[in-house]
C-alpha positions as CSV (number, residue, x, y, z in Angstrom):
1,M,0.0,0.1,-0.1
2,A,1.4,3.3,-1.0
3,T,2.2,5.9,1.9
4,A,-0.3,8.7,1.8
5,L,1.2,12.3,1.7
6,H,-0.6,14.9,3.6
7,I,0.9,18.4,3.2
8,G,-0.1,21.7,4.6
9,T,1.2,24.7,6.6
10,Q,1.1,25.5,10.3
11,G,-1.8,27.5,10.9
12,W,-4.4,29.4,8.5
13,N,-5.2,32.7,10.1
14,Y,-2.5,35.1,8.8
15,S,-3.9,38.2,7.2
16,A,-0.4,38.8,5.2
17,W,-1.7,36.0,3.2
18,A,-4.7,38.2,2.0
19,G,-4.4,39.1,-1.6
20,V,-1.2,36.6,-2.3
21,F,-2.8,33.6,-1.2
22,Y,-6.4,34.1,-0.2
23,P,-8.0,36.2,-3.2
24,D,-8.5,39.7,-2.4
25,G,-11.5,40.5,-0.4
26,T,-11.6,37.2,1.4
27,K,-12.8,37.9,5.1
28,S,-11.0,36.2,7.9
29,A,-13.9,34.0,8.8
30,D,-13.6,32.7,5.4
31,F,-9.9,31.9,5.5
32,L,-10.1,28.4,6.6
33,P,-12.8,27.0,4.0
34,T,-10.5,29.0,1.4
35,Y,-7.5,27.2,2.8
36,T,-9.0,23.9,2.3
37,R,-9.6,24.4,-1.4
38,A,-5.7,24.3,-1.7
39,F,-4.5,22.0,1.0
40,T,-6.0,18.8,2.6
41,T,-4.5,19.2,5.9
42,V,-3.5,21.9,8.6
43,E,-1.3,22.0,11.9
44,V,-3.4,24.3,14.4
45,D,-1.1,26.3,16.4
46,S,-3.9,28.2,18.5
47,T,-4.2,24.7,20.7
48,F,-0.8,25.3,22.1
49,Y,-1.8,28.5,23.6
50,A,-5.2,27.1,25.3
51,V,-7.6,24.0,25.3
52,P,-10.0,25.2,22.5
53,P,-14.2,25.4,23.4
54,A,-16.1,22.3,21.9
55,T,-17.8,25.0,19.8
56,T,-14.6,26.1,18.0
57,V,-13.4,22.8,17.3
58,R,-17.0,22.0,15.8
59,S,-16.9,24.9,13.8
60,W,-13.6,23.8,12.1
61,Y,-15.3,20.8,11.5
62,D,-18.3,22.2,9.9
63,R,-16.2,24.5,7.9
64,A,-13.8,21.5,6.4
65,P,-14.7,19.4,3.6
66,S,-14.8,15.5,3.9
67,G,-11.2,14.0,4.1
68,F,-9.6,17.3,5.5
69,I,-7.2,16.6,8.4
70,F,-6.4,18.6,11.3
71,A,-3.3,18.2,13.4
72,L,-3.5,19.8,16.8
73,K,-0.7,20.8,19.2
74,L,-1.0,20.0,22.9
75,P,-1.5,23.0,25.3
76,Q,1.8,24.5,26.5
77,T,0.5,24.1,30.0
78,V,1.3,20.5,29.7
79,T,4.6,20.6,27.8
80,H,6.1,23.7,28.8
81,E,4.5,24.8,32.3
82,A,3.7,21.5,34.0
83,R,6.4,19.8,31.9
84,L,4.4,16.6,31.5
85,R,4.1,16.5,35.3
86,D,0.2,16.0,36.8
87,V,-1.6,16.8,34.0
88,D,-4.2,14.3,33.5
89,G,-6.9,16.6,34.1
90,T,-5.9,19.2,31.2
91,T,-4.6,16.4,29.0
92,D,-7.7,14.6,29.0
93,L,-10.1,17.9,28.4
94,F,-7.9,18.5,25.4
95,F,-8.4,15.0,23.7
96,E,-12.1,15.3,24.9
97,R,-12.2,18.5,22.8
98,A,-10.1,17.1,20.1
99,R,-12.4,14.2,19.4
100,E,-15.1,16.7,18.4
101,L,-13.0,16.6,15.0
102,R,-14.3,13.1,14.5
103,E,-12.8,11.5,11.5
104,K,-11.2,14.9,10.7
105,L,-9.0,14.5,13.5
106,G,-5.2,13.8,12.9
107,P,-2.2,13.4,14.9
108,V,-1.8,15.2,18.0
109,L,1.9,17.1,18.2
110,V,3.5,17.2,21.8
111,Q,5.9,19.8,21.4
112,M,8.5,20.1,24.2
113,G,10.5,23.3,25.0
114,P,14.4,23.3,24.6
115,D,14.7,23.5,28.2
116,F,13.2,19.9,28.3
117,G,16.4,17.8,28.6
118,P,16.8,14.1,28.8
119,E,17.3,14.7,32.7
120,E,13.5,14.4,32.6
121,L,13.1,11.3,31.3
122,P,11.2,10.0,34.0
123,A,8.5,12.4,33.3
124,L,8.2,11.4,29.9
125,V,8.0,7.7,30.8
126,D,5.3,8.3,33.4
127,F,3.4,10.5,30.8
128,I,3.5,8.5,27.5
129,P,1.5,5.4,28.8
130,R,-1.2,7.8,30.1
131,L,-2.0,9.0,26.4
132,P,-4.9,7.5,24.6
133,R,-4.0,4.7,22.1
134,D,-6.6,5.4,19.4
135,V,-5.1,8.9,18.5
136,R,-1.9,9.4,16.9
137,V,0.8,11.5,18.6
138,A,3.8,12.7,17.7
139,I,6.5,14.1,20.1
140,E,9.0,16.9,19.2
141,F,12.3,17.1,21.3
142,R,13.9,20.3,21.3
143,A,16.9,19.5,23.3
144,R,19.9,17.4,22.4
145,G,20.5,14.1,23.8
146,W,16.9,12.6,23.4
147,M,18.2,10.8,20.5
148,T,19.3,7.2,21.9
149,P,18.3,3.7,21.3
150,G,16.7,3.3,24.7
151,V,14.1,6.4,24.1
152,L,13.6,5.5,20.5
153,A,12.6,2.0,21.6
154,F,10.3,3.3,24.4
155,L,8.4,5.4,21.8
156,R,8.4,2.4,19.2
157,D,6.6,0.4,22.1
158,Y,3.6,2.8,22.3
159,G,3.6,3.9,18.8
160,I,4.5,7.6,19.2
161,A,6.3,9.3,16.4
162,V,9.2,11.4,16.8
163,A,8.6,14.7,14.9
164,L,11.0,15.3,12.0
165,V,12.2,19.0,11.9
166,D,14.8,21.1,10.5
167,G,16.2,22.1,13.7
168,Q,19.8,21.7,14.9
169,W,18.9,19.7,17.9
170,I,18.4,16.4,15.8
171,P,21.5,15.5,14.4
172,R,21.5,14.6,10.8
173,R,22.5,10.9,11.2
174,W,19.6,10.6,13.5
175,M,17.0,11.9,11.2
176,I,18.2,9.4,8.5
177,E,17.6,6.6,11.1
178,L,14.4,7.9,11.9
179,V,13.2,8.0,8.8
180,A,14.3,4.4,7.9
181,R,13.3,3.0,11.1
182,P,10.4,5.1,12.6
183,T,8.9,4.8,15.8
184,A,5.3,5.1,14.7
185,S,3.1,3.8,11.5
186,F,3.4,7.5,10.3
187,H,5.9,10.3,10.1
188,Y,5.2,14.0,10.9
189,I,7.6,16.6,9.4
190,R,7.8,20.2,10.6
191,W,9.8,22.5,8.4
192,M,10.4,25.6,10.6
193,G,13.5,27.4,9.2
194,P,16.9,28.6,10.8
195,N,15.3,31.7,12.5
196,R,12.3,34.0,13.0
197,N,13.5,37.1,11.6
198,F,10.6,37.3,9.0
199,V,8.2,39.9,9.7
200,D,6.9,40.0,6.3
201,H,4.6,36.6,5.3
202,S,3.3,37.7,2.3
203,R,6.2,36.4,-0.1
204,I,9.1,34.0,-0.6
205,Q,12.5,35.6,1.1
206,V,14.7,32.7,1.1
207,D,15.3,30.1,-1.7
208,R,15.3,26.9,0.1
209,T,14.7,24.5,-3.0
210,R,17.7,22.4,-2.2
211,E,16.7,21.8,1.3
212,L,13.5,20.8,0.1
213,A,14.9,18.4,-2.4
214,R,16.8,16.5,0.0
215,W,13.7,16.2,2.1
216,V,11.6,14.9,-0.8
217,E,14.7,12.2,-1.2
218,S,14.0,11.2,2.3
219,I,10.1,11.2,2.1
220,K,10.4,8.8,-0.8
221,S,12.4,6.4,0.8
222,V,10.2,5.8,3.6
223,P,9.6,2.0,4.5
224,D,6.4,0.3,3.4
225,T,5.2,0.4,7.2
226,V,4.5,4.1,7.1
227,T,1.3,4.7,6.1
228,D,0.8,8.3,6.4
229,V,3.5,11.5,6.1
230,Y,2.2,14.6,7.4
231,G,4.1,17.6,6.6
232,Y,3.7,21.3,7.9
233,M,5.3,24.4,6.4
234,S,5.9,27.5,8.8
235,N,6.3,30.8,7.4
236,Y,9.5,31.2,8.8
237,F,10.8,28.4,6.4
238,A,11.3,30.7,3.6
239,G,8.9,33.7,4.1
240,H,5.7,32.3,2.7
241,A,4.3,29.1,3.8
242,P,1.7,28.3,1.3
243,R,4.2,28.7,-1.7
244,S,6.8,26.6,0.2
245,A,4.0,23.8,1.0
246,R,3.1,24.1,-2.8
247,E,6.6,23.8,-4.2
248,L,7.2,20.8,-1.9
249,E,3.9,19.1,-3.4
250,D,5.1,19.9,-7.0
251,M,8.5,18.3,-6.2
252,L,6.6,15.3,-4.7
253,G,4.6,15.0,-7.8
254,L,1.4,15.8,-5.9
255,E,-1.8,17.7,-7.5
256,S,-1.7,21.0,-6.0
257,V,-3.9,24.1,-6.5
258,D,-2.3,27.1,-7.7
259,P,-3.2,29.8,-5.0
260,E,-4.1,32.6,-7.7
261,M,-6.9,30.2,-9.0
262,L,-8.4,30.2,-5.8
263,G,-10.6,33.4,-6.7
264,E,-11.6,31.4,-9.7
265,Q,-12.9,28.4,-7.9
266,M,-14.6,30.2,-5.5
267,R,-16.6,32.2,-8.1
268,L,-17.4,28.7,-9.6
269,F,-19.3,27.5,-6.5
């Protein structure tokens, strides 16, 4: 069975995309349904800051077409503030709300802070078994030292994916290892960019085609055990996430929608 590729961006609610990705005159309330005409998945950044109300999650569901996938970030109160300790209440509430997405719920990303180092392994070992087994979960480490055979074996036992990123905290040799020997039945990739200096998110400002070409080579080499690859582009990767995501889709041979055609599509419906 061929690996399914799901490419999107980190978030959709950017006013800087209006007129360059979203057609002129698109209201912010229409950003999400317009976005779903171009991409089949999105990583929701807002859930990192708070557990969303059930009504908000249901509105996402209602405004996205069949087959669309939402990836959600676990709240920072769990990852950064409590550092995975004594978080059953918040975690349970979060997954309860996440399930409002029903079949449109994709992976949940557990993004750890750069100060969460390997010395806090006991917290991780206690936290992972408490996660629901019916939802795909990926964890992103931002401190060096986590990529050890023991940690990877532990995550593999629970089917937790290690988020693959372009950050310096995952050595290249471990990236190659994880692509070939994943810890879950899916891969979760995040293209963050080397810095956060871009203030204009309306256009590409750095050519990262060579980097994308290397990622395409890796994605095409994933083993047959990987059923899905979820990939999310940041505005900070090259300046304008939709264009970068579209470039990646083209390089992967995926059918993509030209953002300039969105206005034409909307007039046809």
